[in-house]
C-alpha positions as CSV (number, residue, x, y, z in Angstrom):
1,X,-117.0,-106.3,72.4
2,X,-114.6,-109.0,73.8
3,X,-111.3,-109.1,72.1
4,X,-110.4,-112.5,73.7
5,X,-111.9,-115.9,74.0
6,X,-112.6,-117.5,77.5
7,X,-113.1,-120.9,76.2
8,X,-110.2,-121.4,73.6
9,X,-106.8,-119.9,73.2
10,X,-106.7,-119.3,69.5
11,X,-104.7,-116.5,68.5
12,X,-105.9,-113.9,66.2
13,X,-102.5,-112.7,65.2
14,X,-102.6,-114.2,61.7
15,X,-103.9,-111.0,59.7
16,X,-104.1,-113.0,56.6
17,X,-106.6,-115.4,58.1
18,X,-108.6,-112.7,60.0
19,X,-109.1,-111.0,56.8
20,X,-111.0,-114.0,55.6
21,X,-113.5,-113.9,58.6
22,X,-116.6,-111.6,58.8
23,X,-116.5,-108.2,60.7
24,X,-118.2,-108.8,64.1
25,X,-119.6,-105.5,64.0
26,X,-122.0,-106.4,61.1
27,X,-123.9,-109.0,63.3
28,X,-126.3,-108.6,66.3
29,X,-124.5,-111.5,68.2
30,X,-123.8,-110.2,71.6
31,X,-120.0,-110.3,72.5
32,X,-119.3,-111.9,69.3
33,X,-115.8,-113.0,68.7
34,X,-114.4,-115.1,66.1
35,X,-110.9,-116.5,64.9
36,X,-109.4,-118.9,62.6
37,X,-106.7,-121.4,62.6
38,X,-105.0,-123.3,59.6
39,X,-106.2,-127.0,59.7
40,X,-102.4,-128.0,59.8
41,X,-102.1,-125.9,63.0
42,X,-105.0,-127.3,64.9
43,X,-104.2,-128.2,68.4
44,X,-106.2,-130.0,71.1
45,X,-104.5,-127.7,73.8
46,X,-106.3,-124.7,72.2
47,X,-109.6,-125.9,73.6
48,X,-111.2,-126.4,77.1
49,X,-114.5,-128.1,76.2
50,X,-114.1,-131.8,75.9
51,X,-116.6,-131.8,73.0
52,X,-114.2,-129.7,71.0
53,X,-111.0,-131.5,72.3
54,X,-112.7,-134.7,71.1
55,X,-113.4,-133.5,67.4
56,X,-109.9,-131.9,67.3
57,X,-108.4,-135.2,68.3
58,X,-110.3,-137.0,65.8
59,X,-109.7,-134.4,62.9
60,X,-105.6,-134.5,63.9
61,X,-106.0,-138.5,63.6
62,X,-107.6,-138.4,60.1
63,X,-105.7,-135.2,58.8
64,X,-103.7,-135.5,55.6
65,X,-101.3,-132.9,54.5
66,X,-101.6,-133.5,50.8
67,X,-105.2,-132.2,50.9
68,X,-104.9,-130.1,53.9
69,X,-107.9,-131.7,55.6
70,X,-110.0,-134.7,56.3
71,X,-111.8,-136.6,53.8
72,X,-115.7,-136.0,54.4
73,X,-116.6,-139.6,53.9
74,X,-114.4,-140.7,56.9
75,X,-116.8,-139.0,59.4
76,X,-118.6,-141.5,61.6
77,X,-120.3,-139.9,64.4
78,X,-119.6,-142.9,66.7
79,X,-116.0,-142.0,66.3
80,X,-116.8,-138.7,68.3
81,X,-119.2,-140.1,71.0
82,X,-118.4,-137.4,73.7
83,X,-119.3,-134.6,71.3
84,X,-122.5,-136.1,69.6
85,X,-125.2,-133.9,71.2
86,X,-123.2,-130.9,70.2
87,X,-122.7,-131.6,66.5
88,X,-124.6,-130.1,63.6
89,X,-123.3,-131.5,60.3
90,X,-123.8,-128.9,57.4
91,X,-123.7,-129.8,53.6
92,X,-122.5,-126.7,51.8
93,X,-124.0,-125.8,48.4
94,X,-121.5,-125.7,45.4
95,X,-121.0,-121.9,45.6
96,X,-121.1,-121.9,49.4
97,X,-124.0,-119.4,49.6
98,X,-126.1,-121.6,51.6
99,X,-126.1,-125.1,53.6
100,X,-128.3,-128.0,54.5
101,X,-128.5,-129.4,58.0
102,X,-127.7,-133.1,57.8
103,X,-127.4,-133.7,61.4
104,X,-128.8,-131.8,64.3
105,X,-127.5,-132.8,67.6
106,X,-129.7,-133.5,70.5
107,X,-128.3,-130.9,72.9
108,X,-128.7,-128.3,70.2
109,X,-132.3,-129.5,69.6
110,X,-133.1,-129.1,73.4
111,X,-131.7,-125.5,73.3
112,X,-133.2,-124.2,70.3
113,X,-136.4,-126.2,70.6
114,X,-136.5,-127.5,67.0
115,X,-134.7,-130.3,65.0
116,X,-133.5,-128.7,61.8
117,X,-132.2,-131.8,59.9
118,X,-132.9,-131.6,56.3
119,X,-133.6,-127.8,56.4
120,X,-131.5,-125.0,54.8
121,X,-130.2,-121.9,56.3
122,X,-132.1,-120.0,53.3
123,X,-135.4,-121.9,54.2
124,X,-135.0,-120.5,57.8
125,X,-133.5,-117.1,57.2
126,X,-133.9,-116.2,60.8
127,X,-131.8,-113.6,62.5
128,X,-129.8,-116.7,63.9
129,X,-129.0,-118.2,60.7
130,X,-128.1,-114.9,59.1
131,X,-125.4,-114.3,61.9
132,X,-124.0,-117.6,61.6
133,X,-124.1,-117.9,57.8
134,X,-120.8,-116.0,57.4
135,X,-119.0,-118.3,59.7
136,X,-119.9,-121.1,57.9
137,X,-118.9,-119.6,54.6
138,X,-115.5,-118.4,55.7
139,X,-114.6,-122.0,56.9
140,X,-115.9,-123.6,53.6
141,X,-114.7,-121.0,51.2
142,X,-111.2,-121.1,52.7
143,X,-110.8,-124.5,54.0
144,X,-110.1,-123.3,57.4
145,X,-111.0,-124.1,61.0
146,X,-113.1,-121.3,62.5
147,X,-113.9,-120.6,66.2
148,X,-116.5,-118.1,67.5
149,X,-118.1,-117.3,70.7
150,X,-121.2,-115.1,71.5
151,X,-123.5,-114.7,74.2
152,X,-127.2,-115.7,74.0
153,X,-130.2,-115.0,76.3
154,X,-131.2,-118.3,78.0
155,X,-135.2,-118.1,77.2
156,X,-136.2,-121.4,78.9
157,X,-136.0,-120.4,82.6
158,X,-138.8,-120.7,84.7
159,X,-137.9,-118.0,87.0
160,X,-137.8,-115.5,84.3
161,X,-134.7,-114.0,85.6
162,X,-132.4,-112.8,82.5
163,X,-129.6,-115.4,82.1
164,X,-127.2,-115.8,79.4
165,X,-125.1,-118.7,77.9
166,X,-122.0,-118.2,76.3
167,X,-122.0,-120.4,73.0
168,X,-118.6,-121.7,71.8
169,X,-118.7,-122.9,68.3
170,X,-116.0,-124.9,66.5
171,X,-116.2,-125.5,62.9
172,X,-114.2,-128.1,61.1
173,X,-114.1,-128.3,57.4
174,X,-114.2,-131.6,55.6
175,X,-113.1,-132.1,52.0
176,X,-113.1,-134.4,49.0
177,X,-110.1,-135.7,47.1
178,X,-109.9,-132.4,45.2
179,X,-109.6,-130.4,48.4
180,X,-113.1,-128.9,48.1
181,X,-115.1,-128.6,51.1
182,X,-118.1,-130.9,51.1
183,X,-119.0,-130.8,54.8
184,X,-118.8,-128.8,58.0
185,X,-118.9,-130.2,61.4
186,X,-119.8,-127.8,63.9
187,X,-119.7,-128.4,67.7
188,X,-121.9,-125.7,69.6
189,X,-121.4,-126.1,73.3
190,X,-123.3,-123.7,75.6
191,X,-122.1,-122.8,78.9
192,X,-124.3,-120.8,81.5
193,X,-122.6,-117.3,82.4
194,X,-122.7,-117.2,86.3
195,X,-125.3,-114.7,87.4
196,X,-124.3,-111.0,87.6
197,X,-121.2,-111.6,85.6
198,X,-122.2,-110.8,82.0
């Protein structure tokens, strides 16, 4: 298990935040690492991927200290064009036990082979949704930004040689005026791991 991120520099030093996150040993994701940052402390310089930097820049421009967040109704996908294909918008249920996919980015569709817009995590109940549900719940229940990395086998290769992608997932909570999380903006970026380096 890795204990550092290679595509973000988010410190895991805050034990109060780390206690809010799922234990990586409970899930089947390969090289799963997770950390969190308070919304007020989010910094564009913590991220390498331009899609994540774009979203963090947008989030910081709309952030309000009085509600420790961004009003969900302010999100317009056209404001974050560089990140569009990687974005998944989730609408959590009132108890945060499940979520509905309101938008499923084209690059994510290309990778997974299906558009899940309109579906719920509970409808699918796949190994993948069971692995990511606790990440989304931690962000929504605690109104914190969550960042994860894990490796996933690349299955759509013609040469049949085992290859892996490193998935970097940034989860930003959006709130209503009462500081209740109403949407999660998730940017999922896959980076091919150089052959024989996994």
